[in-house]
N, C-alpha and C positions, 0 to 999 in steps of 0.2 A: 863313524861311517854313515853317510847319508844315503839311505837306499830309496829316499823319495825325490831324487833329482829325476825331472821327466826325460832328461836326455838318455838315461840308463834304458828307458822303455823305448824310445825312437830308435835306438842302436840295438836293442834286444840283447844286452850285456849284463843284465842284472842277476842271473842265476848263480854265478861264482859268488857274488858277494853274499847272497842269501845262504849258500851253503857254508860259507866262512862263519856267518853269523850262527847259524843252527848249531854248529860244531863248538863255538868257542864263547858266544854271549848271545843267547836266544831271545832274551829279553833285554834289548839293547837301548841305551839312553843316547840319543843324539842331541847334542846340547846346542849345536849350531846349524841351521838350515834356513833356506829362503821362507819356510813356514813357522819358524821358531822351534824351540826345543819339544821333542816329542819321544815316546817309547816306541820302539819297533818290536813287535810281537812276531816271531818267525817260526815257531813250532806248532804242529797241529794240534797237540794237547792244550797248548796254552792259548791259542786262538780260540778254540772251544770254550775255554774257561771264561774268556771275556764275552764272548758272543751270547753266551747262555746266562749271562748275569747283568740283565739290563738295570738292576737296582743300584749296583755299584757303578757299572760303567755305562753311563748315559749317552743316548743319541740325542736327546733334546737340549742337553747342556752346551753342546758346541757344534752339533751337526754331524754329518758321517764323512766329511772329507778332511784330509789333513790341513787343507787350506781353510782359512778361517772366512767363510763367506758371509757377506752382510746378514743379519739375523731379522727376519721378518716376523711380524707378530703371529701370522698364520702361516704354519708350514706344512710339509707333506707328512704323511703317517709314517715314513721311515725316519722322520725326525722327531717323533714323538715317544715318549716312554709310556708304561702303563700308569693308568688304565685308558687315558685318552688314545693311545695307539690302537688298541682293539677295536674301539668304537669307531674310528676312521676307516682302518682297514676292511672291517666287516661291511662296508658299503659296496665295495667293489669285488668282494670275495665271490658273489654269485656268478659274475661273468667268466670266472674260472673253474667253475664247477664240473664234475665229470659228465653231467648230462650236456653241458653247452660244448665241452671239449668233443664229445662224441659227435655232436652235430657239425663241428668244424673239420672233421678228418677229412670227409670228402673233398671240401673246398681246398685244403692244404695240399692233397694229392693232386688235384686238377692244376693248381698254381705251380706246384713242382714240375709237374710233366711240361707245362707250357714254357716254363722257364729254361728248362734243360733242353728242350727241343730246338731252342735257339742258339744253343751253344754250338760254334763252328768246330768241326773236326779236323785235326792236322795243322793247324794254323794258331799263331799266338792270340790269346784272347785274356781280356782283364777279367779274372774270375771275381774280383770285389764289386765292380759296378755292374757286370753282367748278371750275376747269380747272388753273391752273399749279400749285397744290399736290397736285391729286389723282393726275396720271399718274405723277410720280416716287415718291410715296407708295405707290401700288398695286404699282408695279415693286420698290420696296423690300421689301415683303413677299414677293415672290418671291425676290429675291437674298437676304434674310436668311433665308427659310424660316419665317416667322411668320404666325400667322392675319391674315387681310386686315383683320378688325375691330379689329386692334390698331395699324393705321397712323397713327392721330392721334397715338398715344403718341410714334411716330417724329418727327413735326412737333414736338411739343413739345421732346423731347430734342435735336432738332437747333437749334432757336431758343435753347436754353439753352447749348449748346455753343458756338454761334458768339458769343453774348455774352460768354461767358468767354474765347475766343480774343481777341477785341477789347477785353478789358479793362473790359467794361461789366457791370453789375449784371444778372443774368439775372430778378431780381425773384422773388416767390413766387406770382405770379397764377397761378391754375389748376394749382399744384402738388399739390394733394389729389386731383385728377382724373385723375393718372397715377402709375403704379407707379414706383419708383426704377429708373433704367437699370441700375444695377449689380445690383439684386436680380433684375430681370427677366431679364438674360442670364447671370448665374450660375446661376440657375435652369434655364436652357435648357441651360446647359454640363453640369450635373450629370444633367440628364435624357438628354441625347443622347450624353454619353460611352460609353454601352453600345453605341451602334449598331454593328454587325458591318460595315457597308459606308458608305463616304463618300457623302453626297447632294450633288447639284449646287448647293449653297447656300454662302454665305460662312461661315456658322457652322460648318457641318460640316467644310468645308476648314480652317478654323482648329483645329477640335477634333481632326481627324485627319491633320493635315499632318505632314510629315517633320520640321519644325522645332518643337522643344518650346518652348512659350511659358508663361509665368507666368499667372496669372489676370488680373493688372493689365495685362500686355501684351494678353492677349485682349481685354479690354475697350478698351483704347485703340486697338486695330486697329479694333474695330466703330465705336467713335466717329468715327474718321477716314473710314472706308468709308461711314458714315450720312450725314455732312455732304457729302461729295464726291458721293455718289449722289441726294442730294435738294436740297439748297439751291442749288447751281449750275444744275441743270436747270429748277428751278422759276422761278429768276430770269430765265433765258433765254427761257422760255415768255413770262413777262409782259413783260420789257424789250423782247423782239423785237417783239410786237405793239405795243407803245407806239410804238417807232422807226418801224415800217411806217407806222401811223396818222399820225404827226407829218409824215412826209416824203411822204405821199401816195402811196405805193408798191403799196398792195395790188392794185388793178386791173392795174398792170404785171405784178405776180407771177403774177395769176391767168390773165393771157393769156399768160404765158412760163413754163409749168409745168416745164420742163426746168431752169429756175434752182434750183428748190428746194434741191438738195443743197448748191450753192456759198452760195445765200442763207442757209441755216442756219448755215454756217460763219461767214458775214459778219456775222449777227445776234450771235453769240457774241463775235466781235471787238468789234462795236460796244458791246455791253452790258458785256462783261467782268466776269462775275459776281465772280471772286475778285479783290478790289482790290489786294492785295499778299502777298507772302511775304517772309520776313526770312531771313537768314543772318548768320553770325558769322565775321568773318575770323580765319584761323588763323595768318597771319602779315602783315607789310607788304606792300602791293600797290598798284601805281599802276593806276588805272581812270580814264579820261577826263580825263587830265592831274592827277587829285588822288591824293595818297597816303593810302590807307587803313591804318590801324594795326592791328596784332594786337589782337583783343578788340573792336574796333569793331562796331558793329550796322549792317548793310547791308540796306537794304529795297528790294526790287524793286517798283516800282509798274506793275504789269500794265496797268492803266486808262491810264497815260500812254504806255507803249510801244506800246499798240494803237493809239493816236492819233498815232504818231509821224510828221510829214510827211516825214521822211527816208526812211521805210520803206513808207509807204502814200500812195498818190495820193487826194487829196481825202479825208482821213480822217475827216471828221466829217459825211460823207455815207454811206448805205448803198448799196454798189455790188454788186447783186444777182448779177452773174457775176464778181466779182472773184476773181482768181487769184494776187495778190502778198500778201506772201510768207507763210510759216507764221504763224498767228496765235499769241500769248503766252497765251491764256486758259487753256490746259490745262497750262501749266509747260512746260519743256524739260529735256532731259538724264535723269538718273537718276529724278528726281521727276516725270516726264511724268505726267498723270492716267492712272490705270490703267483708268478705265472711260469714257474719252473717246468710244469707239465706241458704246457703249449710249446715252451722252447724246445723241449726234448722230442715232442711230435714232430715239430718241423724238421729238426735235424735228422731224425729217423727216416722220414719219407724223402728227404733230400738224398740221403745216403743210399736208400733203396733204389731211387730213381738213377742215380750215378752208376750204380752197380750194374743195372739193367741195360744202360746205354752204351757204356764207355769202357774199353779194355784197360785203361790205364791214363795217367796223367804225368806231365814233366813240368817242372818249373822252368820258365824262361830265363828269369833272373830274380834276383833278391827282392821280396817284397818291400813296399814303402810304408812304414809304420807311421803312426801319428805321435806327436809329442805329448804324451799325457802319461800320467802316473796313477790315474783312476781307472780308465778303461783301455785295454790293449787293442786299439783300433788298427786297421788296415786302410791305407790310402788307395793302394793298388796291389795287384799280385798277378803278374801274367803268367798263363799256363798254356800247355797245349793238350788237348784231350784226344785222346786216341779211339778210333771207333773199334 
């Protein structure tokens, strides 16, 4: 059974397959796929066992995608193992500090208000392009220290990068409308290298950090941070609303506003924006009763672990006040998402703003999803907002 087929995610038809694997073959060896043979790890506890053991299950040996991307000499910190990983990750950690996030709160609230105030009431509206894309793109402008008018370049570059990570052809559509990612950020590197003081943005921290990095690693770090701060948040904004509408929970959430923080976490579990991450075994290891051999490709399917019946009660329902257990959506261990708090903050203010302004939403038609087994993206999702 090949649960890495991108068509499954475009059609949103993968959950029954994972349910079957969790019940009958939770550490499943897929011998033939377009990505070569791999182990599909589908249960919560087994995913944690892989994610928390970087010495046995390496990110550096083969990367984090089931697709074997070309190996660059200098990679981003998510593709590094200890001790190199910590040295590079610590360069940008201060940007996501509690102090910095506190300073961003007002900006996030203001941006949410401006975005939601433009939502038309009572007529079909594309929630993806009008709302879900907008907030993370605007916050990316702040995090990267780039002009806000350049934010749509970030959307294009993210889509290209996600396609490449998933082994898909990014295509050439709209390419002429956007500068090269490499050219744009190398120009920024050269312009800002002479700054005397480090500014509170990611580019500045990479340029002036204690860890010396090459131009290639600088670009790779930015690609990683761009995708992590953009695609996962916009997917959660769209997918969360879709799930709330389909399960008829908007009125309940509006009547119980204290649920919002846990409800946001629950939506991220339910949606699980990052489908999988891959590791490569550095030695023989027994997992779930199966012997994984040195060099084997081991793929953690977070979308399956977050629906594991052994970990979550009634996992196919949104439980707005759920407290069990920690979700897998942000990864675990040394590669736990560095920006998870700002993602949750954006989603919390977004939902508070929605509940303030709208009495409900309805789906006009089924969402159009991206063809990717790495990020569960949305191309469009038309809804009607009720005042």
